[in-house]
C-alpha positions, -999 to +999 in steps of 0.1 A: +003-003+000+012+034-007+027+052+018+011+090+024+032+106+049+028+142+064+029+161+096+000+179+109+015+213+101+025+202+065-011+194+065-026+227+075-006+243+052-018+228+024-054+227+038-048+267+048-039+274+011-074+259+000-098+272+018-122+295+007-108+287-027-132+267-056-124+232-062-118+241-101-094+270-084-071+245-067-069+217-090-039+217-104-035+182-112-064+188-136-089+163-123-117+177-139-102+173-172-118+133-173-152+155-167-149+168-203-161+132-213-182+118-185-206+137-169-213+118-138-182+108-118-186+099-082-164+112-057-147+142-077-142+162-048-127+138-030-102+133-061-094+171-063-083+172-024-065+142-026-049+148-060-042+186-063-042+198-026-026+169-008-005+154-040-011+118-042-032+093-065-067+083-053-069+049-042-098+025-029-075+003+001-097-002+027-067+012+055-069+049+065-052+076+037-028+095+056+000+090+081+006+119+098+030+123+126+032+083+125-007+080+132-029+070+104-057+094+095-087+087+072-096+116+051-133+125+041-141+153+013-178+158+027-206+184+010-223+207+031-254+227+022-274+256+036-297+249+065-333+250+060-330+271+096-306+293+091-291+311+122-256+325+127-245+294+149-255+265+122-255+280+088-245+241+072-259+209+075-246+176+061-257+168+022-258+134+029-249+104+053-214+096+052-201+063+034-173+048+057-163+011+049-176-021+030-200-039+056-181-075+045-203-104+059-177-128+052-152-110+072-169-090+101-179-118+122-141-127+128-131-092+139-129-076+169-145-038+173-111-022+185-094-036+151-119-040+125-115-015+091-151+005+103-131+015+131-095+023+117-113+042+095-134+064+120-109+063+149-091+101+134-105+116+103-096+147+084-131+162+073-129+187+042-156+202+039-171+216+006-198+239+001-223+220-024-244+255-035-269+240-057-304+229-046-305+202-077-280+173-092-250+188-107-225+173-132-191+162-120-178+194-139-199+219-118-183+208-089-154+232-099-177+262-088-180+246-053-162+265-023-137+245+001-152+257+034-128+245+060-115+214+077-115+195+108-095+168+125-125+149+142-118+122+168-150+109+182-154+113+222-155+083+245-192+083+244-199+084+207-171+058+208-193+035+231-223+041+205-206+033+170-189+004+189-226-012+199-239+001+164-210-020+149-216-048+168-254-052+164-247-054+126-219-081+136-241-099+157-273-101+130-250-114+106-233-140+130-269-150+136-278-150+098-244-173+097-256-198+122-290-199+109-289-203+076-252-215+070-242-218+034-274-202+024-267-176+045-256-150+018-298-150+005-306-136+038-282-107+035-312-083+024-324-079+062-292-065+071-303-025+059-338-031+067-343-057+099-316-037+125-325-004+115-341+010+143-316-002+165-289+013+154-281+053+165-258+068+145-250+043+118-269+024+085-259+003+065-267+013+023-272+007-003-297-028-001-283-062-014-274-071-038-253-046-037-230-053-012-239-025+016-217-001+033-216+016+068-224+050+065-228+080+092-265+090+091-268+122+076-284+137+113-251+125+129-227+142+102-248+172+101-241+175+144-207+172+139-205+199+108-227+220+131-203+221+158-173+228+136-191+261+125-198+266+158-229+256+168-234+248+207-254+223+218-262+211+256-248+178+268-269+156+289-250+148+322-254+111+312-246+096+279-269+065+265-243+046+241-276+022+227-312+026+223-314+000+248-300+021+276-321+051+262-350+027+265-347+020+298-342+056+314-377+065+294-394+036+311-382+046+348-395+079+337-432+064+324-428+047+355-423+077+377-450+106+357-474+080+343-510+095+350-497+131+356-512+161+340-498+182+320-507+207+348-493+189+372-460+178+353-449+220+345-453+218+385-431+190+392-405+196+371-400+232+374-411+247+341-416+283+338-443+286+308-466+317+299-505+305+293-521+319+260-550+337+258-571+306+265-555+306+297-538+272+285-504+259+281-486+260+245-484+229+224-447+231+228-444+227+263-450+189+258-415+183+245-399+210+272-416+184+295-394+156+279-363+176+279-367+185+319-370+147+322-336+143+313-323+176+334-314+194+304-324+228+296-334+233+263-368+232+253-363+213+223-349+177+219-329+187+188-306+212+208-294+184+230-263+170+212-273+132+224-305+131+206-297+154+176-269+131+161-296+104+159-321+119+140-349+118+169-378+137+165-400+142+192-437+140+187-466+146+206-497+120+203-531+130+218-555+099+222-590+102+236-600+080+265-608+053+238-576+049+221-582+070+188-561+098+174-574+135+176-552+148+144-533+139+115-490+140+119-475+169+105-437+154+091-417+176+072-414+208+050-409+195+013-382+212-006-394+215-040-360+225-053-353+188-058-382+176-077-362+183-112-359+158-140-328+145-132-334+142-094-355+107-103-342+081-074-366+080-050-338+063-029-320+096-032-346+118-024-348+138+010-380+123+016-370+092+014-341+098+035-362+117+061-383+088+063-355+057+061-333+077+088-353+096+114-371+080+144-399+095+164-396+096+203-435+093+205-449+113+235-486+100+245-510+117+262-547+113+270-572+147+267-603+135+293-623+150+264-624+167+232-636+201+250-604+198+280-576+220+279-540+206+272-534+215+306-554+181+317-542+158+298-527+134+312-493+117+304-491+080+291-454+071+281-433+068+253-434+050+221-405+046+198-414+047+159-390+039+131-410+037+096-413+002+079-395-004+051-433-016+030-444+017+043-420+039+028-412+023-004-450+019-009-473+045+010-443+074+008-431+067-023-463+070-044-472+103-026-432+116-038-439+103-074-473+124-075-453+152-063-426+150-091-449+141-116-471+176-108-441+198-105-422+183-135-450+181-158-468+216-150-500+196-140-501+216-110-536+232-107-551+255-079-582+241-068-609+263-057-633+248-026-664+252-030-696+244-001-725+223-006-745+245-028-716+251-050-701+286-038-669+291-037-657+289+004-639+322+021-619+328+044-640+343+072-611+366+085-597+374+052-626+375+031-607+356+004-614+326-017-602+293-001-578+274-026-555+246-023-532+229-051-540+195-063-511+176-045-524+140-028-551+145-003-556+124+028-585+108+005-562+096-018-538+078+006-520+076+039-495+097+033-501+135+017-498+167+014-511+199+034-501+236+029-495+255+064-487+292+072-493+313+104-506+335+087-536+332+060-526+357+038-492+348+034-482+327+004-444+324+007-438+296-021-445+301-060-444+267-081-452+268-114-467+299-107-494+290-083-485+310-052-492+283-021-483+282+014-455+262+025-462+228+017-456+196+044-457+160+043-485+144+066-493+111+076-532+105+080-542+101+121-554+065+113-528+052+099-502+066+127-522+054+152-516+017+136-480+019+137-482+032+172-508+006+180-480-023+166-458-007+187-451-015+224-452+013+252-413+015+264 
């Protein structure tokens, strides 16, 4: 294997000279010449950093790329994008998950974590960040316009190391069980690797799916946390860390035993939460997530302001049930980024919507309302459920809605549909006296996953798609569908 040896001082000098320059400007090795006859080249940004900035030829060895002051370091060139929720402290987010190394079922069962290829790749890393300044997929040649924004000599904390070790061992044990149970036919069961243990993995996943040989990846949420911390975002740390979902679930179960049956009013007092009541002399909906953060002893109002949860892609979702166990409303999932609906972005598995449903997990906080007219303050805490979306749901229901949105946008089939009352007259918003209308995106009557607009101001329609003004559009799941998923999920 070639030896790419440097001192840290040498590396810093080379990288400092590249920061705030485009990949094209630093390409002294003329890497972009090969894009003249090939529009799609995987890893072109990494090739430029290796060949032109650091001055060595690219290779595909499983060992770390660099030897720095006698220590092995893995080089990763990573795309970052503007975060949807911008602020001075976290302008960027990861473009995609970070590929690490092959899963290798034939080898992993004989490895120890500390000497595995997986950990050798992650133990010490040099991350070089480039700004993927486009909302759509670009050709390899267009990468020349992207700025190099920074570099980070990254080492995971001891707590993160333990989490990564547990994740890796879950994959190892699953493959070992397949080999024990199926013997020489175990390879026929390997497609299960990327689906059946997905909900157990905290910081990693495996992709693509068999028959394509999968690779270990850091989740996009995990990489985003690394990116935002590098660029200055401060996240709250818990006094206790959780290196597996089993450990986290044990803590949540303890909270359920301690607080089960208490009203939100009682929980606010018990946990010393300071809130302002609204005009209806009731608590704001946001207080339920604040209750959970305070159970963990945190000061943050949001779970994603806590490092331990943000890196997992764990999202808090308050679920209110009636006394009969039925849901009271549909569930809002995520805002739609219409820039990704372009003809060239034709793979569902590479879409933001797919990544969201595949990677994110919901920590559902369940409450029961005494009756439909009761205040939020009177709702009683039932417990927690952790929900990961099934593959079948993603590949059928979610994909169907994604395809419909894509068709309407790309083929200019969007129509602003006016809502009529039973007498055939256009409905009007009573506050603004404007006619009620909405684009013909998939509705809840058409399937379990649908699109609905949302805005704090009924007069404000910030989006214009194909000439049609509209509210910000969100993916929703029908309440009955979400309830069925929850009913199939046990309380923690």
